[in-house]
N, C-alpha and C positions, 0 to 999 in steps of 0.2 A: 443485589445485582446490578451491574451497569450495562447499558446497551450503547453500542457504538455504531455509527452509520459508516458504511463501506463506500468510499468515494470513487471507486474505479469506473463505474458505468458513467458517471457524470464528468469527471475530469479527463479520463483517457478515451473514452467512447464518444461522448457528446461535446468534447472539447470546451466544457464549462471552466472558467478560470478558477484557480484555487481560492483566491479571495471571495469570489461570488458564491462558489460551492460551500466553502466553510461558513460564510455568513448566513446562507439559507439553512444550514443544518443547525447552526446555533439558534436561530429564530425559531425553529421548530421544537426546541427544548432538549435536544441531544446534549450530552455533556462530553462525548468523545467520538473519536473517528477512528476507523481502521483504514490505513493507507495502503496503496499497491506497492509491492516490492519492486515494480518496475514502472517504466513510463511508456505509454503508447503500445506498439505491437511487440516490443522487445521483451525477452525473457531475462535480461541481464540487469541486475540491480544498479549497475553503473549507469544505465540509462536515465536514472534519477540524478540529474546534475547537482553539483554543489549549490548552485543558485536556487534550484527547485526545492532541494531540501531545506534550505533557509527560509524560503518563501512558505512552505508548508508548516515548518515548526513555528515561525513568527506569526503567521496568521492564526494558526490554532491558538497560540497564546493569547493573541489579541482578542479572540472570541471566547476565551476560557474553555476551550476544548482540549482534552487530553487526547494524545496520540496513543490509542489503546494497544494497537498492533500493527505489524507489516505483514502483509500476505503475499506469499511468493506466487508467480504465475507458472513458473515450470512446475509440471506434475511429477509427483513421487513415482507413480507407477511407470510413466513414461521413462523416467531417469534410470529405473532398474533394468529395463529391456533394451534401451537405445544408449548410444554413446553421448548422452547429453546430461551430465551431472547436475544436480541442484547446486546453485552457488549459495550455499547456506552462510558462508563467511560474508559474502557481500550483502545478504539480507540482514544479518546480524549487524554489520557496520551501518547499514541504512537505519535500522531500528534505533541503534545508539545515536545517530545523528538526529533523529526526530524525536528522541526521548521515549520511545515505545518499550515497554517492558517485555513485549511478546512477539515472537515471530511465528507465524503458522504457515502451512503450506497445503496445496491442493493435493488430494489423493490421485484424482484423475477427472478428466472433464470429457473425454471422448472414448470410444471403444477401441481397443488395441486389436491389430490383425494378427 
């Protein structure tokens, strides 16, 4: 079994830099990270710029961390009832850019009306 550390709360919410975040994760003994399929408050995978993608990929390699998965932030259940489709193609493209073999998605994070 492999355990990966999900970086979203640190890089997107607390604004910790990617290099500092991944260095801390590596120092604790993790060998992998799960990366957010978006950046900041956006639900669009294109919010992860080409520069940020390179930074994540290169920094992970520097610290011998595998990017295990990309996790979408758009919610599956919301996309089924609203006119807000999941951008699975964008998430898969992001995963390919980061070298992640897996894309996962959130079922839901809030109650639907």
